[in-house]
GUVEXPA-97964 format. One line per field, with one value per residue (C-alpha): residue number from 1; residue in one letter; y, x, z. Coordinates in pm, whole numbers, always signed. Layout:
% residues N
num: [NUM ...]
residuo: [A ...]
v: [Y ...]
u: [X ...]
w: [Z ...]
END
This chain:
% residues 332
num: [1 2 3 4 5 6 7 8 9 10 11 12 13 14 15 16 17 18 19 20 21 22 23 24 25 26 27 28 29 30 31 32 33 34 35 36 37 38 39 40 41 42 43 44 45 46 47 48 49 50 51 52 53 54 55 56 57 58 59 60 61 62 63 64 65 66 67 68 69 70 71 72 73 74 75 76 77 78 79 80 81 82 83 84 85 86 87 88 89 90 91 92 93 94 95 96 97 98 99 100 101 102 103 104 105 106 107 108 109 110 111 112 113 114 115 116 117 118 119 120 121 122 123 124 125 126 127 128 129 130 131 132 133 134 135 136 137 138 139 140 141 142 143 144 145 146 147 148 149 150 151 152 153 154 155 156 157 158 159 160 161 162 163 164 165 166 167 168 169 170 171 172 173 174 175 176 177 178 179 180 181 182 183 184 185 186 187 188 189 190 191 192 193 194 195 196 197 198 199 200 201 202 203 204 205 206 207 208 209 210 211 212 213 214 215 216 217 218 219 220 221 222 223 224 225 226 227 228 229 230 231 232 233 234 235 236 237 238 239 240 241 242 243 244 245 246 247 248 249 250 251 252 253 254 255 256 257 258 259 260 261 262 263 264 265 266 267 268 269 270 271 272 273 274 275 276 277 278 279 280 281 282 283 284 285 286 287 288 289 290 291 292 293 294 295 296 297 298 299 300 301 302 303 304 305 306 307 308 309 310 311 312 313 314 315 316 317 318 319 320 321 322 323 324 325 326 327 328 329 330 331 332]
residuo: [M P I V T L A F T N G E K V R C E V P R G Q T I L E A A Q A A G I V L A K E C E N G A C Q T C R G T L R S G Q V E E L D V T E L S E E D F D A G A V L V C S T G P L S D A E I E F P Y A P E E L I T P A P H Q M T V Q D V T L L S P T T A R L R G Q L P R R N D F R F R P G Q Y V N I S L P G L Q A K R S Y S M A S P P S D P R N V E F H I R L L P G G L M S A Y V T D E A A P G A T L D I V G P Y G A F Y L R E A D G P A V M I A G G T G L A P M I S M L R A L A Q R N A T R R I A L Y Y G V T R F E D L Y G L D E L E G L K A R L P G L S V H C A V A E A D N R W T G R T G Y V T D L L S G P D L P P A E Q V Y V C G P P A M M H A V R D L I A Q R F A A D V D V F Y E E F A P V S]
v: [+707 +524 +732 +618 +718 +753 +705 +797 +720 +1063 +988 +1209 +1082 +1237 +1131 +1147 +1031 +786 +763 +417 +310 +563 +459 +572 +751 +945 +1053 +1151 +1361 +1530 +1619 +1763 +1478 +1392 +1022 +845 +727 +675 +453 +469 +135 -114 -217 -12 -57 +288 +369 +59 +76 -169 -216 -183 -197 -214 -381 -286 -418 -422 -204 -305 -581 -534 -700 -801 -1168 -1379 -1348 -969 -969 -1196 -948 -660 -495 -236 -44 +267 +348 +43 -14 +122 +85 -137 +16 +275 +176 +275 +238 +292 +414 +363 +731 +1078 +1324 +1574 +1311 +1295 +1475 +1583 +1409 +1645 +1616 +1662 +1620 +1408 +1400 +1059 +1059 +698 +336 +63 -312 -419 -782 -964 -899 -564 -217 +104 +417 +744 +1074 +1439 +1691 +2064 +2277 +2467 +2199 +2114 +1735 +1582 +1224 +998 +701 +406 +597 +562 +759 +681 +708 +770 +594 +828 +794 +533 +550 +361 +432 +220 +257 +247 +316 +553 +379 +714 +900 +1207 +1432 +1497 +1491 +1633 +1314 +1005 +638 +352 -24 -176 -548 -643 -856 -1020 -800 -542 -184 -28 -299 -214 +156 +140 -106 +43 +405 +569 +768 +1039 +1363 +1196 +1328 +1137 +1261 +1141 +1198 +1148 +1071 +805 +548 +507 +275 +483 +488 +593 +782 +545 +423 +64 -241 -299 -589 -531 -804 -762 -976 -891 -519 -474 -406 -56 +118 -59 +83 +429 +384 +250 +528 +783 +619 +607 +978 +1035 +804 +598 +328 +140 -236 -339 -688 -703 -1028 -1031 -1307 -1365 -1652 -1707 -1604 -1375 -1176 -1104 -747 -478 -689 -446 -158 -348 -421 -50 +31 -224 -35 +287 +133 -66 -208 -348 -720 -861 -1208 -1326 -1633 -1759 -1997 -2169 -2151 -2299 -2341 -1968 -1903 -2012 -1855 -1967 -2157 -2108 -1835 -1529 -1702 -1969 -1697 -1583 -1932 -1982 -1958 -1643 -1398 -1079 -881 -577 -275 -215 -451 -329 -570 -511 -768 -954 -1093 -1456 -1349 -1100 -1354 -1606 -1342 -1212 -1550 -1575 -1227 -1312 -1620 -1477 -1121 -978 -837 -481 -468 -204 -373 -179 -345 -248 -510 -488 -706 -728 -546 -560]
u: [-2817 -2481 -2170 -1854 -1512 -1245 -894 -566 -197 -120 -354 -632 -989 -1298 -1659 -1956 -2315 -2408 -2778 -2919 -2856 -2576 -2213 -1950 -1767 -2081 -2137 -1772 -1778 -2100 -1928 -1625 -1391 -1131 -1056 -846 -1073 -1091 -1349 -1615 -1762 -1564 -1313 -995 -976 -821 -1072 -980 -965 -968 -1268 -1151 -1489 -1859 -2051 -2088 -2270 -2188 -2426 -2275 -2057 -1682 -1358 -1274 -1203 -1321 -973 -999 -1329 -1188 -901 -1148 -1099 -1363 -1420 -1600 -1735 -1963 -2012 -2256 -2259 -2500 -2384 -2140 -1804 -1439 -1242 -867 -693 -323 -245 -281 -517 -237 -48 -318 -261 -574 -591 -598 -600 -276 -165 +141 +354 +495 +875 +945 +835 +1093 +1052 +1189 +1099 +885 +580 +664 +701 +829 +633 +807 +625 +676 +438 +437 +706 +444 +245 +151 +171 +297 +292 +437 +654 +419 +110 -61 -252 -532 -433 -708 -667 -701 -1029 -1165 -1393 -1137 -876 -611 -431 -51 +190 +477 +815 +992 +1073 +870 +1177 +1126 +746 +765 +928 +723 +774 +524 +568 +297 +218 +155 -158 -291 -570 -514 -617 -319 -91 -199 -155 +199 +321 +149 +52 +249 +490 +705 +508 +169 -36 -220 -460 -379 -549 -383 -220 -432 -374 -284 +1 +316 +649 +620 +895 +1083 +1431 +1350 +1380 +1124 +1020 +888 +697 +621 +461 +503 +466 +394 +767 +704 +596 +877 +1130 +981 +1027 +1381 +1483 +1349 +1545 +1862 +1837 +1830 +2131 +1912 +2079 +1773 +1762 +1521 +1459 +1281 +1109 +1011 +833 +706 +535 +765 +1117 +971 +799 +1121 +1246 +1427 +1718 +1983 +1794 +1779 +2154 +2218 +1997 +2180 +2503 +2340 +2149 +2386 +2094 +1907 +1889 +1700 +1546 +1384 +1185 +1036 +741 +755 +1130 +1327 +1702 +1746 +1687 +1950 +1794 +1521 +1226 +882 +643 +723 +552 +823 +1083 +895 +862 +1233 +1398 +1595 +1305 +1433 +1243 +1050 +870 +695 +584 +483 +299 +193 +77 -214 -503 -385 -44 -195 -427 -147 +89 -167 -179 +199 +239 +0 +211 +561 +544 +449 +99 +229 +407 +261 +150 +52 -116 -179 -369 -413 -582 -446 -702 -707]
w: [+1891 +1906 +1969 +1791 +1923 +1656 +1797 +1626 +1674 +1822 +2113 +1979 +2013 +1859 +1894 +1662 +1670 +1396 +1302 +1235 +874 +820 +780 +1026 +744 +645 +1004 +1047 +730 +839 +1167 +985 +1084 +820 +768 +506 +224 -150 -322 -45 -158 +50 -218 -167 +215 +257 +533 +734 +1112 +1403 +1631 +1992 +2165 +2085 +1804 +1438 +1132 +764 +563 +230 +88 +151 +52 +409 +471 +761 +912 +885 +1072 +1341 +1387 +1435 +1095 +1003 +679 +801 +453 +467 +841 +1098 +1476 +1671 +1999 +2126 +1981 +1951 +1629 +1605 +1289 +1202 +1146 +1292 +1118 +1057 +854 +587 +258 +71 -270 -569 -951 -1144 -1503 -1568 -1883 -1978 -1983 -2074 -2039 -1972 -1929 -1590 -1659 -1920 -1699 -1540 -1691 -1536 -1622 -1544 -1560 -1480 -1328 -1411 -1251 -1056 -879 -523 -546 -223 -97 +166 +63 +17 -101 -439 -703 -946 -1312 -1570 -1903 -2203 -2390 -2150 -1849 -1647 -1382 -1220 -887 -862 -580 -637 -646 -645 -323 -221 -218 -592 -636 -989 -1117 -1035 -1111 -1121 -1167 -1388 -1392 -1756 -1786 -2106 -2237 -1966 -2042 -1865 -2003 -2357 -2290 -2152 -2416 -2722 -2661 -2380 -2595 -2436 -2420 -2375 -2083 -1814 -1548 -1198 -863 -526 -305 -138 +131 +496 +393 +420 +602 +966 +1142 +1373 +1457 +1550 +1322 +1048 +828 +474 +291 -80 -347 -717 -787 -417 -424 -565 -241 -54 -299 -243 +132 +97 -139 +109 +392 +181 +113 +490 +545 +777 +983 +1110 +1054 +778 +644 +306 +205 -162 -351 -706 -882 -1180 -1273 -1541 -1266 -1079 -1108 -911 -786 -912 -749 -422 -436 -482 -186 +28 -43 +84 +375 +599 +798 +496 +421 +120 +94 -231 -335 -662 -624 -965 -1019 -1306 -1360 -1424 -1053 -804 -494 -258 -409 -258 -156 +48 +341 +323 +375 +684 +831 +899 +1241 +1156 +1124 +1289 +1552 +1436 +1573 +1239 +962 +615 +383 +20 -232 -391 -182 -160 -31 +210 +368 +416 +556 +808 +978 +990 +1132 +1414 +1490 +1448 +1584 +1921 +1960 +2009 +1671 +1436 +1113 +800 +503 +142 -57 -433 -690 -1046 -1262 -1639]
END
């Protein structure tokens, strides 16, 4: 029976036997090993690790691209070993926070742009909700068998008051809810936090790359750093498709005033005369000669952006740079 070694960033390694036909996640759970997970069907990529040795096989369809496979990416919820193997995860077990259900009261909904809304909510005074900047929750839509995932844009220092940035999509269930129904005082069920995408403690320079509402977890991270009076150098690269999608520029200017090491670079792909900044995709911002060095890279955005950025990161950054990804797909 293959033995799989699970390696973590704190140097810890644990081993478990994985019976033929069973996923690595199932075997780890049976052995009492806690791994980051959420959907358990290969879609959310929360359980993603990197294959360092051995051979594995997919037991179910996943959202990984060919480039992901070539880079050694593994979703342990849908993968089994063909031999002894070692898989590395981008976190330490003690950093994980167990997801739990909570009830949130809507405080207000504000348009940040014609295509983006801010939903602010409050949790009960006595609650145990905790999260790391960059993580997300699942929000259940009232009266519907549907849930949607959104990253917190708020910092974890005040977990009672949470903020989410919602992309407004034609015919979208969450879009319709926040624009037509989310009156102050309404309640929403949330579960979280989820995700291995969160700010790591470090002093070295970092690069953040965001597409669309992928800006939300970056704002959470930057707000957390500003509250600590952090001085580390951070370069944020932010891209949207149209001018209508652009939001958060005033917030970013305020954060620049509080974070002396922060620089912000924005691009609009389909720009018109209302936009006087850089035209193009976020990858165009990264292709210039002035890309700063980094010890950590954080990337959050839709699939097309993520796939393009992965290739650039491999070309532009050293192999030992820590890269953290959070991919999302707009869901109606």
